[in-house]
N, C-alpha and C positions, 0 to 999 in steps of 0.2 A: 772117453768122455770129454776130455779137454779139447780134442779136435772138433767134436760136435758143437761145443760151446763157441769155439772160435769161428766155425762156419756160420753159426746162427748170428753172431755179432756182425760178421761180414755181410750176411744177407740183409739184416735189418738196417744197418747203417747207424751212424751216430745220432741223428735227430730222432729217428723212430725209437731207438733204444732209450734215449733220454726221456721221450714222451711216455713210453710204457713204464719206465722206472719211476717217473714222477707219479703216474697213476697208481702204481703199487704202493709207493710211499704214502700217497693220499689215503689208502686203505689201512696201511700199517700204523700210522700215527695214532688214530683213535683207539686201535686195538691195544697198542702199547700203553696209552694213557689209561685205558680201562683196567689193564693189569696192574698198573702202579696205583691208581686211585679207584678201587673197585666199588665205591659207594654208588648205589643206584639213586637216581634223581639228583645228581650233583649239579650245582648251579653252573652257569656259563661263566667262564673266566674272561674278563674284559681286558686284562693286562697280564704281562708276564708270559712264561712259557705255556701256561695252561690255556692261553687263548688260541694257540695253534691247533690243537685237536678239537677244541670246542667251537671255534669260530671260523678259522681259515680253511680247514679241510672240508667242512660241509659246503662252503661257498665254492671251493675249487672243484668239487666232485662233478656237478653238471657241466662245468666248463671243460674239464678234461674228457668227460664222456663224449661231448660234441666234437672235440678236436680229434680224438681217436676214431670216432665214427666217420668223420670226414676223411681221415687218412685211409680208413678201410674202404670207403667208397672209391677213393682215387686209386687204391691198389687194385680194386676190382675192375676199374676202367682200364688200367694197364694190363690186367690179365686178358681182357678182351682183345687188346691190340697186339700183344706179344706172342711169340712162338718159341718153342724149345725151352732152353735153360732159363731164359728171362721170364717166360710164362710160369715155370715152376717156382722161381724166386718170388714173384709177386703173389702167387697163389699161397705160398707158405706165409708171407707177410700178412695176407688177408685173413688167413685162419688164425694166426697168432693174435691179431688185433680183435677178431671176433671173440676169441677166448678171453681176452682182457676186458672187453666190453661186457661179456657175460659175468665175469667176476665182479666188476664194478657195479653192475646192476643188482647182482645178488646181495652185495654188501649194503649199498646205499638206498635201495628202494624201501626196505623196511624202516630205515631211519626216517626218510621223508614222509612215509605214510603215518608214522607215529606222531608227527607234529600236529 
């Protein structure tokens, strides 16, 4: 299991791993905030730590989605040009990024539709 994780980290690279981690943190912060403060219809916090899940993460969601989508497109371009092991590497990156895009859309689309 550990060797699989190490190979995944090696395939993704530092910047992609950071981007995907930031996207997942962007989803996790509002969930953690909802668990700590479970009241429905809670007002937006304009100062303090409460402003991060109520103001910052909804603003970052579309930005992160576009950046991950752009990287997925660039990975797909690299798949078209590469052969062998390099093609498999970029195809794995492409699939992981599509999965993260799907997770972000599944979480954030209902939020933005409710506004």
